[in-house]
Structures are given as structure tokens and as C-alpha cells.
TORPASE-216381 format. One record per atom (N, C-alpha, C): residue number from 0; y, x, z. Coordinates in pm, whole numbers. Each point is the difference from the previous one (the first is absolute). Example, Ala and Ser with C-alpha at 12.3 -4.5 7.8 and 13.67 -1.06 7.14 Angstrom:
// residues 2
num 0&Y -569&X 1319&Z 780
num 0&Y 119&X -89&Z 0
num 0&Y 120&X 90&Z 0
num 1&Y 105&X -35&Z -72
num 1&Y 119&X 82&Z 6
num 1&Y 109&X -77&Z 73
END
This chain:
// residues 157
num 0&Y 9883&X 14532&Z 12327
num 0&Y 111&X -59&Z 3
num 0&Y 26&X -48&Z -177
num 1&Y 23&X -134&Z -7
num 1&Y 5&X -47&Z -160
num 1&Y 113&X 76&Z -79
num 2&Y 0&X 19&Z -111
num 2&Y 78&X 51&Z -96
num 2&Y 108&X -101&Z -29
num 3&Y -51&X -90&Z -38
num 3&Y 64&X -118&Z -56
num 3&Y -2&X -162&Z 107
num 4&Y 105&X -60&Z 10
num 4&Y 8&X -132&Z 57
num 4&Y 40&X -87&Z -101
num 5&Y -93&X -116&Z -19
num 5&Y 25&X -95&Z -110
num 5&Y 50&X -129&Z 70
num 6&Y 108&X -75&Z -58
num 6&Y 56&X -104&Z 26
num 6&Y -27&X -99&Z -77
num 7&Y -56&X -128&Z 12
num 7&Y 0&X -123&Z -84
num 7&Y 73&X -95&Z 5
num 8&Y 57&X -44&Z -120
num 8&Y 89&X -106&Z 11
num 8&Y -44&X -93&Z -108
num 9&Y 14&X -133&Z 34
num 9&Y -25&X -93&Z -104
num 9&Y 76&X -132&Z 15
num 10&Y 18&X -78&Z -101
num 10&Y 78&X -111&Z 12
num 10&Y -29&X -112&Z -123
num 11&Y 93&X -103&Z 27
num 11&Y 23&X -83&Z -108
num 11&Y 115&X -55&Z 1
num 12&Y 56&X -40&Z -124
num 12&Y 144&X -74&Z 15
num 12&Y -3&X -142&Z -4
num 13&Y 111&X -54&Z 21
num 13&Y -2&X -148&Z -10
num 13&Y -10&X -59&Z -159
num 14&Y -58&X -109&Z 21
num 14&Y -18&X -55&Z -150
num 14&Y 115&X 10&Z -97
num 15&Y -17&X 26&Z -98
num 15&Y 76&X 11&Z -123
num 15&Y -22&X -119&Z -117
num 16&Y 73&X -83&Z -54
num 16&Y -43&X -87&Z -107
num 16&Y 51&X 86&Z -126
num 17&Y -101&X 16&Z -68
num 17&Y 19&X 59&Z -139
num 17&Y -40&X -115&Z -98
num 18&Y 124&X -16&Z -104
num 18&Y -5&X -98&Z -109
num 18&Y -3&X 73&Z -118
num 19&Y -86&X -52&Z -93
num 19&Y 12&X 52&Z -135
num 19&Y -8&X -126&Z -85
num 20&Y 65&X 14&Z -110
num 20&Y 19&X -111&Z -109
num 20&Y -66&X 22&Z -127
num 21&Y -70&X -79&Z -28
num 21&Y -49&X 21&Z -167
num 21&Y 8&X -123&Z -84
num 22&Y -8&X 8&Z -115
num 22&Y 5&X -93&Z -91
num 22&Y -124&X -41&Z -40
num 23&Y -45&X -162&Z -11
num 23&Y -122&X -34&Z -44
num 23&Y 44&X -49&Z -124
num 24&Y -50&X 10&Z -111
num 24&Y 12&X -68&Z -133
num 24&Y -27&X -140&Z 0
num 25&Y 117&X -80&Z -80
num 25&Y -44&X -163&Z -23
num 25&Y -67&X -22&Z -122
num 26&Y -99&X -45&Z -5
num 26&Y -67&X -35&Z -113
num 26&Y 57&X -151&Z -71
num 27&Y 16&X -12&Z -129
num 27&Y 42&X -114&Z -53
num 27&Y 0&X 5&Z -144
num 28&Y 41&X -103&Z -70
num 28&Y 0&X -36&Z -143
num 28&Y 119&X 107&Z -36
num 29&Y -45&X 90&Z -113
num 29&Y 123&X 95&Z -54
num 29&Y 56&X -51&Z -146
num 30&Y -80&X -86&Z -35
num 30&Y 34&X -17&Z -147
num 30&Y -127&X -92&Z -77
num 31&Y 17&X -26&Z -134
num 31&Y -99&X -65&Z -64
num 31&Y -75&X 118&Z -118
num 32&Y -109&X -22&Z 20
num 32&Y -96&X 111&Z -74
num 32&Y -9&X -59&Z -164
num 33&Y -23&X -141&Z 14
num 33&Y -1&X -78&Z -133
num 33&Y 7&X -146&Z 18
num 34&Y 41&X -72&Z -119
num 34&Y -7&X -114&Z 8
num 34&Y -67&X -55&Z -140
num 35&Y -62&X -138&Z 24
num 35&Y -84&X -66&Z -103
num 35&Y 65&X -127&Z 7
num 36&Y 28&X -42&Z -150
num 36&Y 68&X -139&Z -10
num 36&Y -107&X -63&Z -83
num 37&Y -43&X -135&Z 34
num 37&Y -96&X -96&Z -67
num 37&Y 68&X -118&Z -35
num 38&Y 3&X -33&Z -127
num 38&Y 47&X -148&Z -21
num 38&Y -47&X -98&Z -91
num 39&Y 43&X -135&Z -4
num 39&Y -48&X -72&Z -62
num 39&Y 123&X -70&Z -102
num 40&Y -19&X -18&Z -129
num 40&Y 85&X -58&Z -101
num 40&Y -46&X -125&Z -34
num 41&Y 62&X -91&Z 1
num 41&Y -14&X -155&Z -34
num 41&Y 92&X -32&Z -104
num 42&Y -27&X -29&Z -125
num 42&Y 59&X -36&Z -114
num 42&Y -12&X -160&Z -17
num 43&Y 151&X -52&Z -54
num 43&Y -15&X -156&Z -25
num 43&Y 76&X 16&Z -136
num 44&Y -62&X 16&Z -86
num 44&Y 58&X 9&Z -127
num 44&Y 108&X 122&Z -26
num 45&Y 137&X -63&Z -10
num 45&Y 113&X 134&Z 8
num 45&Y 46&X 31&Z 137
num 46&Y -82&X -58&Z 98
num 46&Y 55&X 16&Z 136
num 46&Y -142&X 74&Z 71
num 47&Y 43&X 62&Z 88
num 47&Y -105&X 82&Z 94
num 47&Y 56&X 15&Z 164
num 48&Y -100&X 54&Z 72
num 48&Y 19&X 40&Z 135
num 48&Y -83&X 110&Z 35
num 49&Y 46&X 89&Z 55
num 49&Y -56&X 100&Z 63
num 49&Y -20&X 15&Z 152
num 50&Y -122&X 20&Z 56
num 50&Y -18&X -2&Z 138
num 50&Y -68&X 142&Z 58
num 51&Y 63&X 79&Z 68
num 51&Y -56&X 141&Z 43
num 51&Y -32&X 22&Z 139
num 52&Y -68&X 87&Z 24
num 52&Y -20&X 53&Z 135
num 52&Y -7&X 142&Z 6
num 53&Y 70&X 82&Z 93
num 53&Y 0&X 154&Z -6
num 53&Y -54&X 26&Z 125
num 54&Y -111&X 90&Z -6
num 54&Y -50&X 63&Z 110
num 54&Y 49&X 150&Z 23
num 55&Y 47&X 46&Z 117
num 55&Y 48&X 138&Z 19
num 55&Y -107&X 62&Z 94
num 56&Y -10&X 143&Z -51
num 56&Y -123&X 74&Z 87
num 56&Y 132&X 97&Z 64
num 57&Y -9&X -23&Z 156
num 57&Y 108&X 81&Z 60
num 57&Y -55&X 153&Z 20
num 58&Y 86&X 93&Z 23
num 58&Y -51&X 136&Z 62
num 58&Y 36&X 6&Z 153
num 59&Y -69&X 75&Z 67
num 59&Y 42&X 14&Z 122
num 59&Y 19&X 129&Z 76
num 60&Y 83&X 42&Z 92
num 60&Y 13&X 144&Z 38
num 60&Y 114&X -5&Z 123
num 61&Y 32&X 122&Z -4
num 61&Y 101&X -9&Z 143
num 61&Y 127&X -57&Z -35
num 62&Y 44&X -96&Z 76
num 62&Y 137&X -45&Z -37
num 62&Y 103&X 35&Z 89
num 63&Y -39&X 91&Z 96
num 63&Y 112&X 34&Z 109
num 63&Y -89&X 61&Z 120
num 64&Y 86&X 35&Z 86
num 64&Y -55&X 35&Z 127
num 64&Y 45&X -50&Z 141
num 65&Y -72&X -8&Z 94
num 65&Y 25&X -61&Z 118
num 65&Y -11&X 114&Z 95
num 66&Y 110&X -3&Z 108
num 66&Y -14&X 102&Z 112
num 66&Y -103&X -39&Z 111
num 67&Y -72&X 92&Z 42
num 67&Y -78&X -8&Z 131
num 67&Y 43&X 104&Z 66
num 68&Y 21&X -28&Z 160
num 68&Y 41&X 63&Z 83
num 68&Y -148&X 18&Z 79
num 69&Y -28&X 119&Z 38
num 69&Y -127&X 39&Z 97
num 69&Y 64&X 53&Z 135
num 70&Y -27&X -44&Z 110
num 70&Y 25&X 54&Z 118
num 70&Y -115&X 68&Z 79
num 71&Y 23&X 111&Z 85
num 71&Y -134&X 56&Z 69
num 71&Y 77&X 63&Z 114
num 72&Y -68&X 1&Z 111
num 72&Y 60&X 69&Z 117
num 72&Y -75&X 132&Z 30
num 73&Y 105&X 101&Z -29
num 73&Y -45&X 159&Z 28
num 73&Y 9&X 58&Z 134
num 74&Y -67&X 73&Z 50
num 74&Y 26&X 89&Z 115
num 74&Y -36&X 169&Z -38
num 75&Y 82&X 63&Z 54
num 75&Y -12&X 149&Z -33
num 75&Y -65&X 38&Z 132
num 76&Y -111&X 86&Z -19
num 76&Y -78&X 42&Z 111
num 76&Y -2&X 155&Z 4
num 77&Y -17&X 45&Z 108
num 77&Y 14&X 184&Z -7
num 77&Y -108&X 51&Z 112
num 78&Y -43&X 100&Z -18
num 78&Y -63&X 76&Z 97
num 78&Y 61&X 155&Z -17
num 79&Y 18&X 78&Z 83
num 79&Y 68&X 125&Z 3
num 79&Y -70&X 88&Z 115
num 80&Y -46&X 115&Z -61
num 80&Y -46&X 101&Z 132
num 80&Y 97&X 125&Z -31
num 81&Y 71&X 38&Z 131
num 81&Y 67&X 114&Z -5
num 81&Y -43&X 93&Z 92
num 82&Y -36&X 112&Z -57
num 82&Y -63&X 128&Z 48
num 82&Y 94&X 105&Z 64
num 83&Y 23&X 40&Z 118
num 83&Y 100&X 78&Z 68
num 83&Y -94&X 128&Z 62
num 84&Y 70&X 110&Z -49
num 84&Y -50&X 139&Z 30
num 84&Y 10&X 28&Z 168
num 85&Y -89&X -14&Z 81
num 85&Y 2&X 18&Z 152
num 85&Y 65&X 135&Z 30
num 86&Y -45&X 95&Z -59
num 86&Y 23&X 156&Z 40
num 86&Y 151&X 22&Z -32
num 87&Y 49&X -56&Z -116
num 87&Y 159&X 12&Z -33
num 87&Y 90&X -69&Z 95
num 88&Y -80&X -140&Z 44
num 88&Y 84&X -65&Z 93
num 88&Y 11&X 42&Z 140
num 89&Y -112&X 55&Z 42
num 89&Y 0&X 82&Z 114
num 89&Y 90&X 121&Z 32
num 90&Y 9&X 58&Z -136
num 90&Y 92&X 123&Z 6
num 90&Y 168&X -52&Z -9
num 91&Y 12&X -102&Z -74
num 91&Y 129&X -26&Z -23
num 91&Y 47&X -132&Z 71
num 92&Y -76&X -60&Z 31
num 92&Y 32&X -130&Z 74
num 92&Y 35&X -107&Z -106
num 93&Y 7&X 15&Z -112
num 93&Y 39&X -86&Z -110
num 93&Y -130&X -30&Z -85
num 94&Y -17&X -142&Z -45
num 94&Y -111&X -12&Z -61
num 94&Y 13&X 45&Z -151
num 95&Y -124&X 69&Z -58
num 95&Y 2&X 57&Z -110
num 95&Y -115&X -77&Z -98
num 96&Y 71&X -51&Z -85
num 96&Y -115&X -87&Z -75
num 96&Y -79&X 82&Z -112
num 97&Y -127&X 2&Z 34
num 97&Y -113&X 78&Z -71
num 97&Y -20&X -70&Z -139
num 98&Y -15&X -137&Z -3
num 98&Y -5&X -98&Z -91
num 98&Y 26&X -141&Z 28
num 99&Y -14&X -84&Z -100
num 99&Y -11&X -145&Z 33
num 99&Y -19&X -60&Z -142
num 100&Y -89&X -111&Z 34
num 100&Y -56&X -93&Z -112
num 100&Y 43&X -163&Z 46
num 101&Y 60&X -43&Z -104
num 101&Y 29&X -127&Z 18
num 101&Y -45&X -94&Z -146
num 102&Y -52&X -112&Z 54
num 102&Y -65&X -87&Z -97
num 102&Y 71&X -120&Z -6
num 103&Y 61&X -49&Z -98
num 103&Y 66&X -155&Z -13
num 103&Y -82&X -74&Z -103
num 104&Y -2&X -142&Z 29
num 104&Y -53&X -97&Z -90
num 104&Y 78&X -122&Z -18
num 105&Y 8&X -68&Z -87
num 105&Y 81&X -129&Z -9
num 105&Y -145&X -107&Z -48
num 106&Y 18&X -105&Z 93
num 106&Y -92&X -118&Z -74
num 106&Y -6&X -103&Z 82
num 107&Y -72&X -88&Z -5
num 107&Y 28&X -144&Z 42
num 107&Y -93&X -18&Z 145
num 108&Y -77&X 89&Z 27
num 108&Y -73&X 14&Z 121
num 108&Y 108&X 45&Z 128
num 109&Y -8&X -75&Z 106
num 109&Y 83&X 54&Z 108
num 109&Y -79&X 40&Z 115
num 110&Y -133&X -18&Z 11
num 110&Y -103&X 34&Z 79
num 110&Y -10&X 169&Z 1
num 111&Y 23&X 76&Z 86
num 111&Y 3&X 162&Z -1
num 111&Y -164&X 16&Z 24
num 112&Y -76&X -89&Z 85
num 112&Y -141&X 19&Z 33
num 112&Y -49&X 7&Z -155
num 113&Y 18&X -49&Z -88
num 113&Y -46&X -49&Z -143
num 113&Y 33&X 160&Z -84
num 114&Y 148&X 16&Z 16
num 114&Y 53&X 103&Z -86
num 114&Y -2&X 139&Z 40
num 115&Y -20&X 38&Z 114
num 115&Y 22&X 121&Z 71
num 115&Y -101&X 84&Z -60
num 116&Y -153&X -23&Z -18
num 116&Y -110&X 99&Z -53
num 116&Y 45&X -1&Z -145
num 117&Y 30&X -59&Z -60
num 117&Y 62&X 27&Z -155
num 117&Y 111&X 129&Z 4
num 118&Y 106&X -22&Z 92
num 118&Y 116&X 79&Z 53
num 118&Y -59&X 140&Z 2
num 119&Y -100&X 4&Z 125
num 119&Y -52&X 115&Z 42
num 119&Y -97&X 74&Z -131
num 120&Y -79&X -79&Z -80
num 120&Y -74&X 64&Z -118
num 120&Y 91&X 66&Z -78
num 121&Y 106&X -49&Z -48
num 121&Y 78&X 51&Z -84
num 121&Y 77&X 132&Z 61
num 122&Y 17&X -3&Z 135
num 122&Y 58&X 124&Z 45
num 122&Y -80&X 110&Z 31
num 123&Y -119&X -6&Z 10
num 123&Y -101&X 111&Z 29
num 123&Y 25&X 112&Z -83
num 124&Y 10&X -33&Z -136
num 124&Y -5&X 120&Z -94
num 124&Y 112&X 86&Z -7
num 125&Y 111&X -52&Z 80
num 125&Y 119&X 91&Z -9
num 125&Y 56&X 39&Z 133
num 126&Y -107&X -39&Z 139
num 126&Y 16&X 68&Z 114
num 126&Y 31&X 156&Z -6
num 127&Y 102&X 27&Z 62
num 127&Y 13&X 184&Z 14
num 127&Y 64&X 49&Z -119
num 128&Y 34&X -91&Z -98
num 128&Y 61&X 82&Z -113
num 128&Y 149&X -41&Z -34
num 129&Y 46&X 76&Z -102
num 129&Y 138&X -59&Z -3
num 129&Y 7&X 2&Z -183
num 130&Y 0&X -129&Z -37
num 130&Y 4&X -60&Z -126
num 130&Y 128&X 28&Z -79
num 131&Y 124&X 28&Z 69
num 131&Y 123&X 33&Z -41
num 131&Y 81&X -123&Z -59
num 132&Y -100&X -126&Z 6
num 132&Y 80&X -89&Z -64
num 132&Y -94&X -120&Z 48
num 133&Y 62&X -132&Z -37
num 133&Y -94&X -115&Z 46
num 133&Y -92&X -40&Z -119
num 134&Y -124&X -25&Z 65
num 134&Y -123&X 5&Z -91
num 134&Y -29&X -161&Z -27
num 135&Y -6&X -74&Z -103
num 135&Y -48&X -139&Z -8
num 135&Y -154&X 5&Z -28
num 136&Y -59&X -57&Z 88
num 136&Y -162&X -19&Z -3
num 136&Y -15&X -150&Z -7
num 137&Y -96&X -51&Z -88
num 137&Y -62&X -116&Z 13
num 137&Y -161&X -6&Z 59
num 138&Y 16&X -86&Z 86
num 138&Y -159&X 2&Z 61
num 138&Y -27&X -156&Z -16
num 139&Y -135&X -22&Z -24
num 139&Y -66&X -103&Z -12
num 139&Y -69&X -64&Z 129
num 140&Y -24&X -143&Z -9
num 140&Y -54&X -73&Z 96
num 140&Y -154&X 53&Z 50
num 141&Y -59&X 41&Z -72
num 141&Y -138&X 68&Z 9
num 141&Y -16&X 138&Z 34
num 142&Y 110&X 69&Z 40
num 142&Y 32&X 145&Z 0
num 142&Y -112&X 42&Z 106
num 143&Y -76&X 129&Z -30
num 143&Y -111&X -13&Z 95
num 143&Y 36&X 50&Z 112
num 144&Y 102&X 109&Z 37
num 144&Y 59&X 28&Z 118
num 144&Y 56&X -94&Z 57
num 145&Y 83&X -102&Z -48
num 145&Y 76&X -98&Z 90
num 145&Y -113&X -86&Z 40
num 146&Y -98&X -53&Z -72
num 146&Y -113&X -108&Z 36
num 146&Y -74&X 97&Z 129
num 147&Y -23&X 121&Z -5
num 147&Y -60&X 68&Z 118
num 147&Y 106&X 20&Z 120
num 148&Y 112&X -28&Z -32
num 148&Y 113&X -2&Z 116
num 148&Y -18&X -134&Z 78
num 149&Y -9&X -107&Z -69
num 149&Y 6&X -125&Z 35
num 149&Y -71&X -34&Z 146
num 150&Y 62&X -68&Z 59
num 150&Y -88&X -36&Z 138
num 150&Y -91&X -117&Z -62
num 151&Y -135&X 6&Z 97
num 151&Y -60&X -106&Z -37
num 151&Y 39&X -150&Z 35
num 152&Y -30&X -107&Z -47
num 152&Y 38&X -119&Z 4
num 152&Y -11&X -46&Z 146
num 153&Y 67&X -69&Z 85
num 153&Y -35&X -38&Z 125
num 153&Y -116&X -88&Z 3
num 154&Y -78&X 24&Z 103
num 154&Y -107&X -94&Z -20
num 154&Y 38&X -156&Z 23
num 155&Y -81&X -95&Z -39
num 155&Y 51&X -149&Z 20
num 155&Y -86&X -57&Z 94
num 156&Y 38&X -67&Z 83
num 156&Y -48&X -69&Z 114
num 156&Y -40&X -162&Z -26
END
């Protein structure tokens, strides 16, 4: 007879739109760095005329900020393994939890067939243990365990 019976639960939330706002700098003229004036003086006896041209060299930089709203659709995915003590259940007729491991992730992928191996790969090191707290773990797309757990691609016909 088995000592432990394990229940598997998994699921995915409804889509949730997540918006973030950032500000993009607006580039433009901020002032004048220098000015050069060139002119011509014409004289007619005691009279004269002056004609000039001024050239300005502008400076550029950030003149303000423009808001940018980014939206993305997020799903919460989870896998849970719940281990119950069989002997304790038979003796008391009440479920006695031996341990539970639950993994949650949030992201844009809604296909559990893709995300499931990653959830299970992160779960592996915590099976049968009590961490006493939530543990944050980051897993990368090329994680060896997750890649090994992935189902091979369907054959193309």
C-alpha cells in the first residue's frame, strides 16, 4: 500500500490587461549656444548705412516629456501537487496533508502546453519539503529540466 497519495491541480486565469505608463523625452531646441553678426557699413560723406546678418547656433536637449501607455495581456498559471498521508487517512477518515507544493507564474502565454514544463521544472526542487514561506524563482526559456520535460513537436503532414 502506498504511504502517500498525490493530487495534481493546474489551471490558468482569465486574461487580465496590464497597463504601464512611461514617459518618453521630447527632443528639441533648448536655447542658443552662440550668435555671430556680420555686417557692412556704407558711408556717403557724413551719412552712412549699416546692414547686418546674425547667425544663431542653437542648443538641443530635452524640452519635455510625452506619456506612452503600454498594454499587455497577462495570465496567471499554476500547478499544485498535494500529498496526503494514506495511513493517517485510513486511521482517522480525515485527510492529513503531508506536504503541498504550488507554483504560480504570470506572463503573456496562455497555452498551458507550453508553460507547464517550466512550472514543473521549478517545482521539482521543493517537492516534499516545507520552505515555510513563498519562494521566488526565475526560470529561463532554455532551462535544461524544462526543455527535457517538453513534449516533442507534433509531426507535420
